[in-house]
N, C-alpha and C positions, 0 to 999 in steps of 0.2 A: 489445516491451517485456517485460522479465523483472523480476518482484517475488520479492524474497528475504526470507523471515521466519526469523529465528533465535532459538530459544527462550532465555529467561534464566530466573533463579530464579523460583519461584511462577508467577505469571500475566504476567509481564513477559516483553517480547520487542522485538527490534529490526528494523526494516523498511528494506530497502534497494531503490531502484528504479533499475534500468539501462535507459535508454531510448536512442534513436537521434536524437531531436529535443530540442533545448533544453539548457541547461547541466546539467552533472552534478549530482545531489542527494546531498547527505551522508546517511548513513544516520542514522535517528533512532530514539529509543525509542517504542514503541507505548504506547497507554493502558491496556493490560492487557485483562482481561476473562475469559472463561472459560479454564481452563487447557489445552484442546484445541483451541479455537478462537479465535484472536486477534480481536480486535476489527475491525482493518483487512481481515483475511482476509475476514471476512463482507461487509464493503464491497466488496472485489473481486469476490467469487462472485456477490453480488446483481446487480452492474452486468453481468457477463458473462452471467448467465443472463437476466436481465430484457432485455438488448439496450440497457442505456443508455450511449449512446456518449460522453455528455460529463458522466459522473459525476466523482468524485475522482480515479480512476484513468485514465480517458479523457482529462480534462483534463491529466493529467501527462504521457500519452503524446503528447499534441499540442504539448508543449513549455511548457505553463504550470507555474510553481512554486507557484501557489497558496498556500494556509496550510499546505501539507504540512511 
């Protein structure tokens, strides 16, 4: 899975998830946050570093569309 963050004005950003399993997900606007650390990026990093296989991004990678 590839996760792409695109910076917008201020603290806004867009996130796109490219995955091999499940239907394609349309890019969406993120909820904002710190100017250099998007909210969703922190979720992704925490899940990777803590080894959480079924966090938000793990579920997306397995084919779920969740509330994303």
